[in-house]
C-alpha positions in Angstrom: -32.3 -4.6 -9.1 -32.0 -1.2 -10.7 -35.0 0.2 -12.5 -34.8 2.1 -15.7 -33.9 5.8 -15.0 -36.4 8.2 -16.6 -34.9 10.3 -19.4 -35.4 13.6 -17.6 -33.4 12.7 -14.5 -30.0 14.5 -14.6 -27.0 12.2 -14.6 -24.0 14.4 -15.0 -22.6 17.4 -13.0 -23.6 19.8 -15.7 -27.1 18.4 -16.0 -27.6 18.6 -12.2 -26.4 22.2 -12.2 -28.6 23.1 -15.2 -31.6 21.6 -13.5 -31.1 23.9 -10.4 -30.0 27.1 -12.2 -33.5 28.3 -12.9 -34.6 27.7 -9.3 -31.5 29.5 -8.0 -32.2 32.4 -10.4 -35.8 32.6 -9.2 -35.1 32.5 -5.4 -31.5 33.7 -5.2 -30.4 30.7 -3.1 -30.6 26.9 -2.9 -31.3 24.5 0.0 -30.1 20.9 0.3 -33.4 19.3 -0.6 -33.6 21.2 -3.9 -30.6 19.2 -5.3 -31.8 15.9 -3.9 -35.2 16.3 -5.6 -33.5 17.5 -8.8 -31.5 14.3 -9.1 -34.1 11.9 -7.8 -37.5 13.3 -8.9 -37.5 16.4 -11.1 -41.2 16.2 -11.5 -41.6 16.4 -7.7 -39.1 19.3 -7.5 -41.2 21.2 -10.1 -44.4 20.5 -8.2 -42.8 21.5 -4.9 -41.5 24.8 -6.4 -44.9 25.6 -7.8 -46.5 25.0 -4.3 -43.8 27.0 -2.5 -44.2 29.8 -5.0 -48.0 29.9 -4.6 -47.6 29.7 -0.8 -44.8 32.3 -0.3 -43.9 34.2 -3.4 -47.3 35.0 -4.7 -49.1 38.0 -3.2 -52.3 36.9 -1.5 -54.1 38.8 1.3 -51.3 40.0 3.5 -48.6 42.6 2.6 -45.1 41.3 2.2 -44.1 42.7 5.6 -47.2 41.2 7.4 -46.6 37.8 5.8 -42.9 37.8 6.7 -43.7 38.7 10.3 -46.0 35.7 10.4 -43.4 33.6 8.7 -40.8 34.6 11.3 -43.1 33.7 14.2 -43.5 30.3 12.7 -39.8 29.8 11.9 -38.6 30.8 15.4 -41.3 28.6 16.9 -40.0 25.6 14.8 -36.3 26.5 15.1 -35.8 26.7 11.3 -32.3 28.4 11.5 -31.6 28.0 7.7 -34.6 30.2 6.7 -32.8 33.5 7.0 -34.0 34.5 3.6 -37.3 35.5 5.3 -35.4 38.1 7.3 -34.3 39.6 3.9 -37.8 39.4 2.6 -39.1 41.1 5.7 -36.7 44.1 5.1 -37.6 44.2 1.4 -41.2 44.5 2.5 -40.5 47.5 4.7 -40.0 45.6 8.0 -37.1 46.3 10.4 -35.4 44.9 13.5 -38.4 45.9 15.6 -40.6 43.5 13.6 -38.0 40.7 14.0 -37.9 41.3 17.8 -41.7 41.3 17.9 -41.7 37.9 16.1 -39.2 36.6 18.6 -41.3 37.9 21.6 -44.5 36.5 20.2 -43.0 33.1 19.4 -41.4 33.0 22.8 -44.8 33.8 24.4 -46.5 31.0 22.5 -43.9 28.6 24.0 -45.2 29.2 27.5 -48.9 28.8 26.7 -49.1 25.2 27.9 -47.9 26.4 31.3 -51.2 28.3 31.7 -53.0 25.0 30.9 -51.0 23.2 33.5 -51.7 25.7 36.3 -55.4 25.8 35.3 -55.7 22.0 35.3 -53.6 21.1 38.3 -53.5 24.1 40.6 -56.7 25.9 39.7 -58.5 24.9 42.9 -55.8 26.9 44.8 -56.3 30.0 42.6 -60.0 30.6 42.6 -59.7 33.8 40.5 -57.3 32.4 38.0 -58.4 32.3 34.3 -55.7 30.8 32.0 -56.9 32.5 28.9 -57.2 35.9 30.5 -53.8 35.6 32.2 -52.2 34.5 29.0 -53.7 37.4 27.1 -52.7 39.9 29.8 -49.1 39.1 29.2 -49.6 39.1 25.4 -51.0 42.6 25.7 -47.7 43.8 27.1 -45.9 42.6 24.0 -48.4 44.1 21.6 -48.1 47.5 23.4 -44.3 47.4 23.0 -44.0 46.6 19.3 -45.7 48.2 16.2 -47.1 44.9 14.9 -50.8 45.0 14.0 -52.7 42.9 16.6 -54.5 40.8 14.0 -51.1 39.9 12.4 -49.9 38.8 15.8 -53.0 36.7 16.3 -52.6 35.0 13.0 -48.9 34.4 13.6 -49.6 32.9 17.0 -52.4 30.7 15.7 -49.9 29.4 13.1 -47.2 28.9 15.7 -49.5 26.9 18.0 -50.7 24.9 15.0 -47.1 23.7 14.5 -47.1 22.2 18.0 -50.7 20.9 18.1 -51.8 23.3 20.8 -55.5 23.3 19.6 -56.9 25.4 22.5 -54.6 28.2 21.6 -55.0 27.8 17.8 -58.8 28.4 18.4 -58.2 31.3 20.8 -56.0 33.1 18.3 -58.3 32.5 15.3 -61.1 34.1 17.5 -58.6 36.9 18.3 -57.8 37.4 14.6 -61.5 37.9 13.9 -62.0 40.2 16.8 -59.1 42.3 15.7 -60.4 42.7 12.1 -58.4 40.1 10.2 -59.8 39.1 6.8 -60.6 35.5 6.7 -58.3 35.0 3.7 -55.5 36.4 5.7 -56.1 34.0 8.5 -56.1 31.2 6.0 -52.9 32.5 4.4 -51.2 32.6 7.8 -52.2 29.0 8.8 -51.2 27.7 5.4 -47.7 29.2 5.7 -47.0 26.6 8.5 -47.7 23.7 6.2 -44.0 23.2 5.4 -42.2 23.9 8.7 -45.1 22.6 10.8 -46.5 19.8 8.8 -49.5 19.4 6.5 -51.4 17.1 9.0 -51.2 19.9 11.6 -52.6 22.3 9.0 -55.4 19.9 8.3 -56.3 19.6 12.0 -56.1 23.4 12.4 -58.6 23.8 9.6 -60.9 21.5 11.5 -60.5 23.6 14.7 -61.6 26.6 12.6 -64.5 24.8 11.1 -65.8 23.9 14.6 -65.5 27.6 15.7 -67.7 28.6 12.8 -70.2 25.8 13.4 -70.4 26.7 17.1 -70.9 30.3 16.1 -67.9 31.5 18.0 -66.7 33.6 15.1 -68.7 35.6 12.6 -67.8 33.9 9.4 -68.6 35.1 5.9 -71.0 33.3 3.6 -68.2 31.5 1.8 -66.5 30.3 5.0 -69.8 29.2 6.5 -70.5 27.2 3.4 -67.1 25.5 3.8 -67.7 24.8 7.5 -71.2 23.4 6.9 -70.2 21.1 4.0 -70.5 17.4 5.0 -68.0 14.7 4.1 -64.8 16.4 5.3 -63.9 13.6 7.7 -61.5 11.8 5.4 -61.3 8.2 4.3 -63.1 6.6 7.2 -66.1 8.9 6.9 -66.2 8.4 3.2 -65.9 4.6 3.5 -68.6 4.4 6.1 -70.8 6.6 4.0 -70.2 5.0 0.6 -69.2 1.4 1.3 -71.7 -1.1 0.0 -73.7 -2.9 2.6 -72.6 -6.5 3.4 
């Protein structure tokens, strides 16, 4: 059974093209899901574009170059080959091939992080002086010394890359590293939020919880506003709310 089609859903070729023309003018390109949303749910396409614009096109805490370096670390980590517009945006922001190579080196380094966990867990008793975090960071230092990327930008990008793959130990490690290297908290939040689309919103939610625990455990020096967020109760989702507010039987 076919349901009635809302009046604003495009039905003809010209209507479909017209519905996408403004989006193409705004971004300079289209991707396959734009057309699908345009013909199936124009309201969702509008909401999606507004979210993407606020996430990516609106200036927040990072400069365009810094943001695109973080984006490229995320995109290489998640193998998003279609997202070459971020290379163009990097260059428009003053970045160059060295920044792209830095993003590649950092994303590649992140891929090997779990190997340090493996050795620590399974072979640590054979390597009495081995410290997984210290060894991982020693190699990272080589990359940071080679490329002119701000250390805090690298830390934010690596936290976001690890977020995409649910490597929570390393997400926490790089959030701490971002603080230690002078990152503004809003810039850390911006970097983690960029991974929502390529890395998944649930992973972003869990990364935020990792950050909250770092603040609650006083492992980072959070600002008043971020402490207030971390200390706020009732952020455990439906189950917590249900247990708290469900009427007694």
